Every structure is written in C-alpha cells, then in structure tokens.
N, C-alpha and C positions, 0 to 999 in steps of 0.2 A: 415733648416735655423739658423746660427750660430750667437748667441744675438750679437749686435751690440756694437763695444768698442768707435766707432766715436760718436754716439748720447750722451754719457753722456759728452763729452767734448764738442759737441755744445751744450748743454743744460747748461754747465758752461760757456761759452762764452757768450751765450743771458742772463744768469743771472749777468754776470759780466758788460756788456754794459748797463742792465734795471738797476742796482742799484749803483755800483761802476763808472762808467761812466757817470751816469746821467745827469750830472752840466755840463761837458765838452761836453755833446753833445749838450746840450740847449745853451753852449757858442758859440759853434760853428755855431748852427743854428742863432743864434742873430747877430754874424756879418755877417753872409752873407746875412740874411735878411736885416739889416742896410747897406750894402752894395747896394744890389739892392735898394733898398728906397732913397740911395742916389744918384744915376746915375752910380755907379760902375759895372764893369763886373766880374764875375767869369768862374775861368780859373781852368781845373784839369790836372794836370801832374801828370808822373807816379806813379802810388797808387801800383803800385808791380804786378807783371805777368800779364799784360793787364786790371787788373781790372778797372781801369779807364772808360774803353770805355763802362762799364754798365750802368755809369751814363752818358753818351750822348747820344742823338738822342733814349731814349726809351720809349716805351708807358708809359704814367703816370709819364715821368720825366718833367723837366724844361727845356724851349728851352734855357735859360740865360747859362746853364753849357756848356762852349765853353773849346774844347779841348788845351792844351799849348804844342806843341812839335816844335824840332828845329834839324836841321844836320848839321853840320860842317863837310867836308870832304875836305883833303889835300893829295894830292900823289907826293911826291916827293923822287923816291928812289935813292938810290946812293950805294956805293961800303962797303962791309963791316966794311972795317977799320974807316969809320966815323960813322958807326950806333950807338957804343956804346955812342959815346959821343952827338950824335945828340939825343939820347934817353933822356940822362939825360938832356938837354936841353929843351927837349919838355915833361918835367916829370907833369906840371901842366897845358898842353894843356885842359885837358877834365875839367878842372873848368874854365878855361880862355874861354872857347866856352862857358859855360854856363851864365857866366857875359856879355859875346857879346850879346847872345842870348835875354836875360834880358834888356839889354840896348836899343837893335836895334826894339823890339817887340812894341806890342800897349800897353802893361801896364801900367798902369799910379796911381798916389797916388789915396787910395782909393779903389781900384781894391782889390779881392782875390783870391788866390791860396791854390788850395789843393793840398798836396806833402804827398807820403808815401814810409817809407822804413822799412820794416819788424824789421830788426837790429837796424836802426836808425845809421850806422856805415861808411855807404860808402858816397863817395865824391860828386857826383854831387847832389844828393838830400838835401844834407846838403848845399851847395853851391847856389844851385836855392831858397834855404828858405834867405839864407842870402843877396844874391843880389837884392830878392822881398821886402823884409823890408827896405834894404838900398832905395829902390825908394818909399816907402810907402805904397806898397802892404801887405796886411795882409796875414797871411799864417796860414792854418789849416794841421797840422801835422797826419798822422796817422802810429803807431810804437806799436812795442809790448815791453811793460816795462818790463817785465819779461826777456825778451832778450836785450834788449839796455842797460841795468843796469849791465850786466856781461860782455860786450865789449867793447874795446876802440875803439877811430874813426879813422878813415882813413883819417880825413881832417886834412890840416894844424891846422887849429882853435885847433884844438883837441874836438871840438865841435861833440855830437851827436844830430840827428834833434829834438828830444823833446827839446833840451835847446836853441833853433834857431827858435822855431815858437810861434805865438801869442796865439794857443789854440791846445794841443795834445788830440788825442783820443789813447785809449790805445785797441787794437784790439784782445787781450786776449791769444795772439799764448804765448806756452812757451820758453823757452831759447833753439834756434835751431829749431824753428818753429814746426817739428814734433811733435805731440803729443797723438800718439793711439799705447798703449801697443799690440803689436801682437806677443804670443808666436812663438818662433822661429826665431825671429829677434831680432839682437843685439843691435839696435837704435828703438825708437820710429819712427812710420812711419805716413804718411797722415798729410800732412800741414794743419794747422788751422787759419793760417794768413787771407787768400782770404774770408774764411766763416766770420771772425769777421770784417774785412774792409768792405765789401760788407753790411753786417747788418748795420753796425755803420752808413755808407754812408747814405744807404737809412731812419735811424731815423732822420739823420739830414736835408733828405730832407724833410719829412713830415714835420718837425716842421717848417723847412723856409716857405712850401705852408702853412700852418696854420697860422702862423705870418702875412704873406704878404695879407691870404684875409681878417683878422683880422683887418687890417690896411685899409678895403676899396680899396687893389691895388693886385688883385688876380694876380699871376704869370702865362704866356702864358706857358701850358702845351702842351703835345703831346698825340695823341692816337694811337694805334696799324695802320700801313702804310698798312696792310692789312685787316682792313674793310671795307667795302663797302663803309662808309664815311671819311676813314681815308685820302686820299690824297686832298680832299677840305678843312679837317678840322685841317690838320696839315699846309698846304700852307697859312693859314687865321691865324691861331697860330702864325706862325714863321714872319709874315706879322707884327701882333701884337709887338710880341717882338722887331725886327727890329725899329719900329716906337717907343716904351716906352722904349727900354732898359731892360724890365722884361718879 
C-alpha cells in the first residue's frame, strides 16, 4: 500500500484547529450556548457540499440544531429578443431571494446561524450573513482563510464571508481547496475543506454540550435511531427540546 499523502494534510488541519482555531471555536461555542440559554434558536444553512446535514438529526447531536433552507422558483419564459435585457434586470435576484427568505422566516433577534463558504466569495452566503445580522441573528462562519484572502468577492458589497460574521472559524483548507500532491497530476487533488469543517463543527458542538451541562441545563440530544431503545428515547428527547427550546 502506498504511503498516504492525505493523512499528513489531515493532521495539519487537526493541529490548526486545536491550536490556531482554539479561541475561535470557543467563541463560537460561547455564542451558541448563550443563544440557547437565552431562548434563541440555532440554524444551520449551507456549510459546503451538504456538510451541514452531518450536524442535524445525528446520533449524539443536539436536537436544537435545525436546518435553514429556502427555494424561490419563478418560470416566465419569453422570446430570445427580450432575454438579454431581462437577464440584466434580474442580476441580483439570487441575493434578493436570500433577503426575502430571511425576512419571512421564523428567524428572530437572538438566534444563531451557521454559514459556510470555502472561498468566502460567493454571493448567497455573504448575503445570508448580512441579512441575518441586520435582523439581530448572530452568525458563525466557516471558511478557508488561506483561500479567501487571495480572491475577490462576487457580492455587490465587495465583502467576503469572514468580513460579515460575528465569529469565523478557519477550516484549514489551502487556496483552491484541494491540497494533496499526487505524482502525475498538474494540480493538487483531494479537497480538504469538508474534513476541516466537519471537525470544527463537532468541536463546537462538544463545547456547547459541555457548557450547557455545566450550567445545569443539559441540551436535548439524540441517540442512534437504530438502537433498540432509539425511537422512544429520541421521541422523548425531541419532546424535551420542543418544551424547553434546547
């Protein structure tokens, strides 16, 4: 078996999270624990390539972590002679949809939102962070600082995700995300951001659970649904979450 080139990179990210990101992870955990302790809700939007679902309805995870998703679909076909002008008029419809979703959601001041963008430059994550903060919702952002500092924003504000969040956690991925050098390939392969964001997330949830237990308000958590006692335990845990809010 060839010696892995991925494992040293994974170890580098673990070391970065344990050392360079220690304070940021603690700050994110404080923000979330304070939010739950004050009656706020915890929402997880897109973190990157579906990673956010690893934090929702998982064995050992918090019942309180809820998804934030939305869909706005409009179908108004027309002749080609009109499409160029209409496309220009609709240039900001993607971020307008984000504003609409936040404005008409159940989000309220004192809630917390987790958002991710590896490059930090994309329009929707930046707009979601801005719209949430305008509503009084605290934002925890996940991004790759080595990547985002080398790119320009695609958002009209010119800001990247790390510039519009309350707390930012660096997932440790390099510029371009892929970070494993394999002979025979022009560019690095194997993206590293997912590994970093998953690990950072569970480090945050571990600290949130510890803080809440130490405060005498342990959070409602789930166990595996496929354990023999899973369904009744989880039903009771969700009932507790619905009753207490955490």
